[in-house]
C-alpha distance (Angstrom), angle and dihedral (degrees) to the residues before:
residue distance angle dihedral
M1 . . .
K2 3.81 . .
L3 3.81 121.3 .
A4 3.81 124.7 -166.0
K5 3.79 141.1 -179.0
F6 3.79 113.4 -133.9
V7 3.75 150.5 146.8
A8 3.77 115.9 -128.1
S9 3.81 98.0 -134.0
Q10 3.78 125.6 67.4
T11 3.79 92.0 -153.9
D12 3.82 111.7 29.2
S13 3.81 108.4 83.0
S14 3.80 90.5 -174.1
D15 3.81 92.9 69.8
I16 3.79 113.7 117.7
P17 3.83 114.5 -112.3
G18 3.77 116.3 -111.5
V19 3.80 141.0 -175.7
G20 3.77 123.8 -123.3
I21 3.78 146.3 170.9
V22 3.80 112.1 -108.6
G23 3.79 118.1 -134.2
E24 3.78 133.3 177.6
Q25 3.81 95.2 -85.9
A26 3.80 106.7 8.0
L27 3.76 146.2 26.5
T28 3.81 118.0 -123.7
P29 3.83 114.2 -150.7
I30 3.79 117.1 -134.8
D31 3.80 129.1 -155.6
L32 3.80 105.2 -121.8
S33 3.79 94.2 -178.4
A34 3.81 91.4 60.9
G35 3.80 87.8 66.8
G36 3.78 95.2 42.6
F37 3.80 93.1 -103.2
S38 3.79 120.6 137.6
C39 3.81 97.9 -169.9
L40 3.79 143.8 1.4
A41 3.79 91.8 -90.3
D42 3.82 91.2 59.0
L43 3.79 88.6 56.2
L44 3.80 93.2 46.0
F45 3.79 91.3 52.3
S46 3.81 95.6 49.8
A47 3.80 121.0 110.5
D48 3.82 92.9 -100.8
P49 3.82 111.4 11.1
V50 3.82 94.3 179.3
A51 3.79 92.8 54.4
A52 3.80 91.8 41.4
A53 3.80 93.3 51.4
G54 3.79 91.6 45.9
S55 3.79 91.9 53.4
L56 3.81 96.6 52.4
P57 3.82 122.6 101.1
K58 3.79 112.3 -92.7
G59 3.79 132.4 -138.6
D60 3.78 129.3 -149.3
P61 3.83 113.4 -63.6
I62 3.81 117.3 -103.6
L63 3.80 120.6 -149.6
L64 3.81 110.3 -111.8
N65 3.80 91.3 -123.5
D66 3.81 89.4 59.5
V67 3.79 94.9 53.3
R68 3.81 124.0 99.4
W69 3.79 104.2 -150.9
L70 3.79 125.5 -139.7
P71 3.80 126.3 -163.6
P72 3.82 108.0 -89.0
I73 3.81 93.1 -121.8
D74 3.79 133.2 109.0
Q75 3.82 117.1 172.9
Q76 3.81 98.9 -28.6
E77 3.78 122.4 126.8
V78 3.80 118.7 -123.3
W79 3.81 117.3 -135.0
A80 3.78 130.5 175.2
A81 3.78 140.0 -154.5
G82 3.78 122.9 -142.6
V83 3.80 138.1 -155.3
T84 3.80 93.9 20.3
Y85 3.82 93.7 134.6
K86 3.81 127.6 56.5
R87 3.82 90.9 -125.2
S88 3.78 90.8 54.7
Q89 3.79 91.1 50.5
T90 3.80 91.0 52.6
A91 3.80 93.5 46.5
R92 3.77 93.5 49.7
M93 3.80 90.7 50.3
E94 3.82 88.0 52.7
E95 3.80 91.7 57.4
S96 3.79 93.6 73.8
E97 3.79 142.6 -22.6
A98 3.80 89.5 -120.7
A99 3.80 92.1 59.0
A100 3.80 97.3 41.3
S101 3.78 97.3 85.6
C102 3.82 93.0 46.6
Y103 3.79 94.4 53.2
D104 3.78 94.0 41.3
R105 3.80 91.4 55.3
V106 3.81 97.3 44.2
Y107 3.81 92.0 53.6
T108 3.81 90.9 66.8
A109 3.81 100.1 27.8
D110 3.80 123.1 108.6
R111 3.82 90.6 -125.2
P112 3.81 113.0 66.9
E113 3.78 127.1 -145.8
I114 3.82 106.6 -99.6
F115 3.79 123.5 170.0
F116 3.78 140.4 170.4
K117 3.79 110.6 -97.9
A118 3.81 110.9 176.6
N119 3.74 149.0 -23.9
P120 3.83 116.6 -129.1
G121 3.81 93.1 -91.6
R122 3.80 91.4 62.9
V123 3.82 94.1 51.1
R124 3.80 124.7 97.0
G125 3.78 129.1 -166.1
H126 3.78 138.2 -142.9
G127 3.80 111.3 -46.6
Q128 3.80 94.1 12.4
P129 3.83 122.4 114.4
L130 3.78 124.0 -100.3
R131 3.80 121.1 -155.1
I132 3.76 137.3 -130.0
R133 3.78 116.6 -152.4
R134 3.79 119.1 -100.8
D135 3.82 91.4 -138.4
S136 3.81 94.2 54.1
H137 3.80 131.2 78.5
W138 3.82 100.4 -175.3
N139 3.81 114.2 59.4
V140 3.79 132.1 158.3
P141 3.79 139.1 174.4
E142 3.78 117.4 -119.4
P143 3.82 113.9 -151.7
E144 3.78 109.4 -148.5
I145 3.78 138.8 178.9
T146 3.79 101.0 -122.7
L147 3.79 124.2 -153.3
V148 3.80 122.2 -143.8
I149 3.79 107.3 -144.0
T150 3.81 131.4 -167.5
P151 3.82 125.3 -141.3
K152 3.83 86.0 -97.8
M153 3.82 88.4 58.3
K154 3.79 93.6 -111.2
I155 3.80 118.7 146.5
V156 3.80 106.7 -128.2
G157 3.77 100.6 169.6
L158 3.78 151.3 -27.6
C159 3.77 137.7 -103.3
V160 3.78 135.3 176.9
G161 3.80 116.8 -92.0
N162 3.80 132.7 -164.7
D163 3.81 110.5 -162.5
M164 3.81 98.7 -166.8
S165 3.79 111.4 -151.1
S166 3.82 136.8 -167.2
R167 3.79 98.7 -148.2
D168 3.78 97.1 -173.7
I169 3.81 92.2 56.3
E170 3.80 93.5 48.0
G171 3.80 91.2 42.8
D172 3.79 92.3 52.3
N173 3.79 89.6 62.2
P174 3.84 128.9 -13.5
L175 3.81 88.0 -136.6
Y176 3.81 87.2 69.1
L177 3.81 90.6 65.9
P178 3.86 94.2 111.0
Q179 3.82 90.5 55.4
A180 3.80 91.7 46.5
K181 3.78 91.7 51.3
C182 3.81 111.3 27.7
Y183 3.81 121.0 59.0
D184 3.80 137.7 108.3
A185 3.83 113.1 -46.6
C186 3.81 91.7 0.0
A187 3.81 98.7 137.2
G188 3.77 133.2 58.3
L189 3.82 121.6 -160.6
G190 3.77 128.9 174.9
P191 2.86 155.8 -13.4
W192 3.80 82.3 -160.0
I193 3.80 140.7 -47.3
A194 3.79 119.6 -87.3
L195 3.80 109.5 -149.4
L196 3.80 105.8 -142.2
D197 3.79 124.5 174.5
P198 2.91 109.7 -164.3
L199 3.79 103.1 21.8
P200 3.79 114.7 -124.4
P201 3.81 117.1 -105.1
P202 3.82 111.7 -85.4
D203 3.80 92.4 -111.2
Q204 3.81 88.5 60.6
I205 3.81 93.3 56.6
A206 3.80 107.2 87.1
V207 3.81 123.4 -167.3
D208 3.81 123.7 -159.4
L209 3.82 128.2 -179.8
K210 3.80 125.8 -167.4
I211 3.81 125.5 174.6
V212 3.80 117.2 -164.8
R213 3.82 123.9 -163.3
G214 3.77 112.8 -174.1
D215 3.79 105.6 -44.6
A216 3.80 95.8 -23.9
T217 3.78 134.2 85.9
V218 3.80 102.8 -130.8
F219 3.79 96.7 -178.8
S220 3.77 138.4 12.1
G221 3.77 134.2 169.6
Q222 3.78 142.5 163.9
T223 3.79 137.5 -153.9
S224 3.80 139.2 147.3
G225 3.77 140.4 -138.6
A226 3.79 87.9 -98.3
E227 3.83 88.2 76.2
M228 3.81 92.9 61.3
A229 3.78 118.3 111.7
R230 3.82 91.9 -154.3
G231 3.79 133.6 50.1
F232 3.79 125.7 -121.4
E233 3.80 95.0 -118.9
D234 3.80 91.0 49.8
L235 3.80 91.6 53.9
V236 3.81 91.5 47.7
S237 3.80 91.3 50.1
W238 3.81 90.5 54.9
L239 3.80 92.1 46.0
G240 3.79 91.0 54.4
R241 3.80 97.1 39.1
E242 3.82 95.4 102.3
N243 3.82 101.4 1.4
L244 3.77 134.8 82.7
F245 3.79 119.9 -152.1
P246 3.80 107.8 -164.2
Q247 3.83 89.5 169.7
G248 3.81 93.9 43.5
A249 3.79 125.0 -119.3
F250 3.78 146.8 -119.1
L251 3.81 116.4 -132.1
M252 3.80 120.4 -162.2
T253 3.80 105.6 -152.8
G254 3.79 103.0 -151.7
T255 3.78 135.6 -89.6
G256 3.77 133.4 -90.6
I257 3.82 94.8 -176.8
V258 3.80 115.3 76.6
P259 3.82 122.7 165.5
D260 3.80 117.2 -126.7
S261 3.79 117.8 -83.9
D262 3.82 92.4 -103.2
F263 3.82 92.4 59.8
T264 3.78 125.5 91.8
L265 3.78 132.2 167.1
E266 3.79 118.7 -105.8
P267 3.81 130.0 -159.2
G268 3.78 109.0 -87.1
D269 3.80 95.2 32.0
V270 3.80 113.4 134.3
V271 3.80 115.9 -142.2
H272 3.80 118.9 -156.2
I273 3.81 117.3 -170.7
R274 3.78 117.5 -177.3
I275 3.78 122.3 -171.4
D276 3.78 118.9 -178.7
P277 3.00 124.5 -117.2
V278 3.84 90.9 24.4
G279 3.81 113.0 50.3
T280 3.81 142.0 -114.7
L281 3.80 126.9 -50.4
T282 3.81 113.5 -159.2
N283 3.81 125.2 -170.7
T284 3.79 134.3 168.4
I285 3.81 116.0 -136.3
V286 3.80 120.5 -125.1
R287 3.79 136.3 175.1
A288 3.79 119.4 -148.9
S289 3.78 115.4 -114.9
G290 3.78 127.6 -135.2
P291 3.80 133.5 54.4
L292 3.77 123.6 -43.5
V293 3.79 111.8 -99.4
């Protein structure tokens, strides 16, 4: 089952957000309040979210093309893991000589790299713009299998994540990682949450990235969860080792697709990230105008 947050109209920003079940051609709204749920997260954290969602009263189906998608997040924090794929390790070592030793060691260490990525206000959903920093000249998307985690640290599903990254800032000094990763509109989540219990084997989770500029595809790449050096449960156990998440969490699990060092995103680029068996997250890239403040 796939659950999404949405508003029914593409144009009326006053429409009240809703939650629905995503089908092949249409989204079917569900009445959360009838089950005592106040938000999508309440449903996700129930004992059996698939059964609970299926039992709720349904509204009239809405064609997918008529839906304005929202990021499938309520009050959860978004965290991310780094250097979980060999390609990511190599790319990070290419950013600077100073960083090379750090990223080489963390790839094989017991303790993974885990960092805070975004609060809900910095997250954007399918069809919404993601930003590149005005003080950066080397920016890339990072397509990531993203885990949906309950307050009890159980993985209940997956969504598509885009961990936007300013590689020149991080490469200048690894201590600048928070600035390279966390800023307004720095994280994409969506297009919905796929409830999966159990999760498919990593080699059955395919990841595809395509970046379109004008009429041309300027970058594409593919990988799968089989290329990860760390398991999902291991990453979740480290995330929850000294942290409580009463509102739950999203955990981006790292990227195995990194554009070459001569590539950078430009305003107007359209980033498509497909993760099977979830779906495709699409975002247009923008850069804020005006002077730095």
